[in-house]
N, C-alpha and C positions, 0 to 999 in steps of 0.2 A: 504494497500501501504506501502510494506517494505520501510525503510529510505532510502537505496541505489537507490532503484526505484527514491524515490523523489529528492534526490539529482542529480539523471542524468536527471531528468526531468526541474531541475532548471539550469543546466548548458546550455539549449535550451533557456533560457528567458535573454532578452540584460539585462544591468546592468540599474537601476530604474523602470524596468518595475513592475506594482504590480503583489505582488507573496503571494500565502498562507502560514500563517507564518508555517505550519508543513513543507514548500518548504527550511524554511532559521534557524528552530529551532537549528537544532543540533550545526549549524557553532556557534549561540550564548551560546552555553555552556547545553543546554537541552538536556537529555537524549534521549537514542533510544527510552524507553518507553513513554515519555513525546511523542515524536515527533507521534506514533502510537496511545495514548489515546485517546478515544472518549470524547469531551469536554461537559460539562453538558448541555441537553437542557434546562431545568428550570431552570430559573434566581431565586436561592434562596436569603435568606437574608442576608447571609454573603457576597454572589458575591454582590448583591444589592449595602450594605453597604461599600462596598471599592472602587465600580463605582462612589460612589456618593462623599465618600473622596476625590478621586482624582479629580472632577469635582468642587468641593465646598469647600473643608478645606484644599487641598493641600497648601505649601507656593506658595503664586501668583509668588514671581519674580524669582521663580526657572523654567527655560525652559527646564530642563533636564530630566523631569520627565519621558520621554518614556523609552529613557534607563536606568534610574534607576528603574522604575517599573519592565520591564521585565526582568532585571537582579536578582532584589529582588525574582520573583517566581520561577527565575533559583535556586538560593541559598534555599529558603526553601525549594524546591521540591527535591534536592539532600539531603538534611539536610533527611528528612523524608525518603527516600530511602535508606542511611547511618543506620537510627536508627530505620527501620522496619516499622514505621508507616504511617498511612496513613494522619494523621493530628498532629496539637500541641494547647491543649486547651490552654498552653501561653507558647511560643517557648523561652521567654525572661527568663521565670521561670525555665521551664525545660531544656535549654540551655544557661545559660547567656553567651552574648557576652565576648569573648577574652577583656582584660582590662580593664572591669565593676565591677571585682567582690572585696571586698576588702584586700585579698591577692594578687593582681595584682602588680607584681613590675615596670612595666611599662605603660603607657596610649596606647589605641588601637584606632588611631583617626577614622579607616574605620570600616567595620562590617564583623566580621569573627566569625563563630559558629564554636565549637568543640562537636563532637560526644560524647553522654554517651558511646555509647559501644565499638567504637574505641578509646580510650582517646590518647589525641596527633594528632588525626586528624581533621584538620582545613580544613571547607570550607569557603572561602574567597570569598567576593563581588569584590573586585577591579579585579581580572582577566574575572571576568562574567561579568562587566560591561565592559571592552575594549573590548572584543567580541561582545556585543552587539552593541557598538558604534560604532564599525565596518563597521559592516555587514548596518544598519542604512546609515551610510553617505557614505561607498563606495560599497557597493552591490545595495542599494536602493536610493541611492543618494538625502537623504533628507536632509537637514540644520537641523543640530544640533550642541550646542554647545559641545568643546572636551574640557572639563575641567576634566577628572575622577578622579581626587584627590580631587578637591572640592567637585564634586556630590559626593562619596563614602562618604566624611568626614561629608556630611550632613544628614547621614542617620537617628540619631536622631530626627528629625523632621517627620520622615517619621514612627514612631514608632507604630501609630495607625493602618496604613496600613497596616505592617510586623507583626501584631498578627492576622490581619482578616485575610492575607495571610495563617498564620499558622494553622489557624483555618478552611481553608476551606478542602475541602474532592477532593481528586486530580481531578476528572472531572471538580470542579468548578476551580481550578488552570488554568488547560487548559484553559476553556471558560475565564478568567478574563484574561488571557497572550493574548487570540485572539482579545478581545474588547478593550486591550492597542493598541494592533498591529494594529487595525482598525481605531482608533481615534487620535493616537501618531504619527503612523507612514503615514499610508499609506491614510490617508485625506491631508497629508501635502504634499506642490506642489513640486515635481519632480526637483533639480535642472539641468539646463543644459549645459552638458559640452562643447556642439557645437550648434550653431544655426544654420551653414550653412549643407544643407541636400544635395548640388551637389557639387561633386567635383570640383574644379574651374581649366580653362586648364594650364596647364604647359607651358608656350609660349615659352620658350627655347628649350624645349625638344621636342617641335611640331616641331620646324623649324627643329631640327637636322634630324629628323624622315621625313618630309614632303617634305620642302620648296627645290626647286633643288638649285644648285650651278652656273649652266651654262644658261646664260637669254640672249636672243638675245639684241644687243646693250649695254650690260654691258659687259667692261671688265673682260675676262678670270681670272679667280683665285682671283677677287676683292671679290666677296661673301664669297667664304672662308675664305679668309684673315681676313673680318670683322668678321665672325664669330669666328673666332682662338683669335681678339683683343677681342672680347664680353665675352669672355671665362674667358681670362686670366684678365679681367677688375672686374670680378665678383670673380674668383676664388684668386687672387692674389692684394687685394685691398691695399697693404701695400707697392707695387710696383710701381713708375711712370714710365706709358707706354708710348714708341715712337716706332713709326712704320711709312713707306712710303708708298706712292702708287705702285701697281703692276707696272707701268712701270719705275720705279727705282729700279735697284739692290742694294744688301744691302752693298755693298763695297762701293759703289758710293755714297750712305745716310751714309757711316761711321758707320753701324752697324752690329754687329755679325748677324742677322738674320730680318726676316721680320717683326717681333714684339721682341723686347728687354724690358726689363723690370729693371729699378735702383733704387737701394738705395743711394740718395745724387750722385754722380759721378759715382760709381758702379755698372758696369753690374752685376743683381744677375739671368737674366734669358734670354735667346734667345730661338725665337721662329722660323722655317721656315715652311711654309705652301704649299704643294704640292697637288693641287686639281686634282689630276691622281690616277691611279692604281700604287701604288709601285711595282714591281717585281723584281727577279733578275736580269733582264735583265736590267734596269734603273736604280736601286736603289741608286748605288754608281752614275753614271753620272747626277743625279737631286741633289745631294747630297754632291756630295765631296767637293766643296766649303764652304758649311756652317760646314762641319766634321774639314775642314782646319781650318777654324776662331777658331772655339771653342777650340782645343784642347791645346791651350796655355793659355784657361780662364777656370781653375780647379775648378775654384767657382761658374762659372755659371751653373746653371740648363737647361739643353738642353731638347729642345720638338722639337717633327716635328708631323705637323698636315698634316693628308692626306684624301683623298676621301677613300679610305683602302689599303690595303696591304697584299702581300701572308705570308704566314709562314715562310718561306725562306728567304724572303726580310726582317725580321725584326730578323730572325736568323743572317742573314748578318752585319743588323746595332750593331748589341750586339757584336759579335766578332769583328767588327771593330777596336772597342776599348780595346779590350783586347789585339789583336794582332797586333797592327800598328809598323810595323816594314819598315826598307828599302830594295833595294834589295840584301844586303848583309845578311840581317835577323838583322841588330842591329834596337833595339828598337829607335826610332823617338821621341819620347815626351815620360814625365812618363805617366804612367797612369792616366786616369780621370776618374769619373762616366761616364756611358751611357749615350746615348740617349733613352727619354721617346717618344715612338710613340705613336700617340693618331687619331687612323682613326674615322669615323662617328660615327660607331657603338659602338667602345669604349667612345666617347663623349656622345651618348644616355646614357650608363649604367651610367657614371660618373653623368651626369645632373639629373637624374630621381631622387636622393635622394635630390636634390636644392627643398627649399621653394619656395614658388611663388616670395615674393622679391628679390631674390636675381636671379631669372630667368631674371625676370624683370631689373634687375640691367646688364646682360648680354644684353641683346635686346638692352638698350639705348646703350651697346658699341659698338654695330653692328652698328647703327644706325649713332651714332657720326664717326668713322671710313668711312662709305659710305660717309657720306655728308663732314666731315672736313677734311680728310686724303688724301680719293680717291679723294672727288669732282664730286661726280657724280650723278645729281639729277637725274639720272633715273635710279640708284639702289635703291637710297633712297625711290621713288615713288614705285618701284616694291614690295622692303618690306613691307613698308606701306600697299599697296594696298591686296599683298598677306595673311597680318594678319588680316586686315580687313575685307575679303572674311569668314574670321574664326571667325572671331566676336571676336578678338583679339585687343586690343589697347597697343601702349607703352607707359607707363606712369612712 
């Protein structure tokens, strides 16, 4: 199979799922020819000696050997290709590592081989190790030490293995890499990113999508006002929220809207709640008092919560604060920022990106409003029963 087809097949596997070495070899720095190469079927002496050294003679305290062994194979194989040879009788003699000769001007702590056919061309261990480590940790999701500097500087302790890899035939190098992949990577347990296999219910989003706001024996508008209060409690935690029950007008309560948010003594936010369908025919009748109250509160963020609204009514609200003039065409007030309109559909869109704890905080706000501000036990019981019927608890 050509390597492009192999890579395409690899993309269909989830991260961490076992896969053949050939599916990720190119991502670890191996050549296309290595990917297509047939591994030796018989375990020759060199291959046997290399595997024995790994299991019995390698430094016991160094648990980064899988990535190091694979990157050494990739390095030696690349060097053999550049030199046009199948193997090296002694790779250290034919291609002395940089920084190890008597004429070296400075020490080189990692393993870099310079080819004899292309002087100045260096085949470095560190980049290959980085690629192998990335695949092991982030594609295969196996635990592996993340210390590329220390690992690649420890190569002198692996000189016997490096010499054996150099002496192997191309087929043996492929077979050796397969064995390292099996025992060093695939045999390790997969690191779990998430242990939860089912998506938890987003409770506040569920309320917005499905729970009715008009309920028998519950004061009209109370549930949507509770929803608005809960939304603001979760979304504006730095403000102190005040509200009143739906039987009390905002002006009588000494507030700008149905829910106000304060920073100290100063209002920062004012929200008006209308559990109706806003249209051009009723929008100003429903919101004129609120608009007049906030005209001089230029620092206040103004929000209208509603069941839904037509595009034309939304445009009329926007234009009201752009062209607020008296009968003679004179501006009544300085221009202030407009009003944000949040209908239920827009609330669903915003809340859908909230995490579950934030949605639970909003639900606690709804319950607090209905129980402590609206003081309606029936509304609280309805909310809890409705949620319980969908296996959701307020926690």
